[in-house]
N, C-alpha and C positions, 0 to 999 in steps of 0.2 A: 746697770754697773753692776761688776763682778766684787765683791768686796773680798772673798774669800781668801785671793791670793795675796792679800796685804795683812791679813790677819796676823802673820807672825811678827810683821813689823810694827804693827800697832801694839800688840801684847809687851813686845821689848822696850818698847818706849813708853807705855803705860808703867811696865813694872820699875823702869828706872825713875820716872816721876813720883812714883807713889811709895816704893821701896817695900812693898807688901803685894804677894801672889793674889790673894784675894780682892784686894783693894783694885789691883791692875785689872782683873777681869771685870769688875763692875765698871771701871773707867772705860773700857773697851766697848763693853754692852751699852752705856750711856752714851758714848761717842757715836757709835753705829746707827742708835735708834734716833739720835739727833740728826745723822746723816741722812736717814730714810727719810726724816719729817722733813728736811731741809734739801731734799734731791732736786728741787726745781733751782736752787741756787747754783748748782755745779755747772759750769760751762762745758758743753760737749767739746770733745777734743783737749780738754785741760788735762793735767797729770793728777790722776786720781790719788795716788799714793800721797802726794804733797795735799793735797784738800784735806784727805783722810787725817793726816798728820796733824794739821792746822786745827781740825774739830778737836781730836783728843787732847791737844795743847790748851785750846779754850775751854775745853770742860773742865780739864785740871785745874785752869787758873780760876774758874768758876769756883769750882768746890772749894778750894783754897780759900778764896774770900768769903765763902758762905761759912764753912766748917773750924778753919785755923787748927787742924789737926797734925800739922806737921811734927810739933813736937812730942806728941803721943808715938808718931811713926818711928822717929827717931830713939825714943825708948825700947821700942820694939825691937828695932834693928839691932843695938846694943846687946839687949839681953839676949837676943840669938845668937849673935857673932862670939859673946862671952863664954858660951857653952859649947862651943864647936873647937875642933883638933884639926890643926892644919896637917896637910898630907905631908909625908915625907920626901918627896919629891921637888925638887928645887923648881921647876917650873910651876907647879902646885901653890907653893908658897909664895914665887912671884904674883902668879895671878889673884891668890887670896889678898895679898897685899894691895894689889893694883884695884881690886874691886871693893875693898874698904876704903882706900883712898877716895876713889870714885863717888861712893855713896857720901862721903864726908864733906865732898865740894858744896859750896853754895848751889841752890837747885838751877840759878840761871848758867852759872858754869857747865853742871853736869849736864843738862838738856842740850845744850850747843855741843858738846865734847860726842855726847851719843849719836845724835843727828850726824854729824860731821864724818867722826872716825870711827864709829861702830857701824852704822846704818848706811853710810856712804851718800847721804844727801848732799849736793853741791852747796856750797856757801850761800849762793843766791837763794835756792829753794828753801834752806834750812832758816834764812833771814825772812824769807815770805811768811813760812811757817809759824814762826814765834812772831813775827809783827814788830820786827827790829830792823835798824839800819844795817846793811852789811859791815859797816867799820866796826858798830857795836857788837855784832856776832864774831868778827875776827879779834877784836880785842878779848871779848870773854873766852873765845877758843885758847888764845896765847897763854891768859892767866890760868885756865883750867890745866893745859898742858904744862905749863911751869908746877903749878901746885900739884900734878900728880908725879913729876919728876922728883921733887921735893920729898914727898910723902913716901916714896918707893925707895929714896937714895941714889938715885941715878941723876947724874948732872946732863946738860945737854951734850957737853964734850965727849963724856962716856956712850951716849947714845949715836953718835956720829962714828966713835971709833968702833962701834959693835956692826957696823956696815949699814946704819940705817938711811945713808945717803944725805943726812943733812950736815950741815956746818954750823958752827957757832961765829957769829960775825961780832967783832967788838967794836 
């Protein structure tokens, strides 16, 4: 098993879950340790990335239950973002707004959106990673996308008009 080619995906996912670079690194390290200890549970020929993402997710959930530090992390993120200056470029401003809106989403919506929209994990694999039914995943994804559109001031109609290839069905 070669974990090295999946480290980027694991780090990005852990960073979104923890909202803190050091805690994300700790989460990845703990998850990889668990993967090594539980290597006998991996089915040969299975999707290693999906298995590792599941371990990261489950490790994070265990930490949350054990430590309940989410409120502290939100305070740290808020303090860091208050002192930052938005870049003058429109794209930079849009990206900053989108990232703040992403981090403000409830964890359930944030993790689904990151797996599907950013990491490109299929709906089925993301649902399996998170241990939720596919319908629940799709519902959370829809709510997350709607919340991001609302937070960034873009409506679904504007997105379709911008050439995203999506249309608004009423």
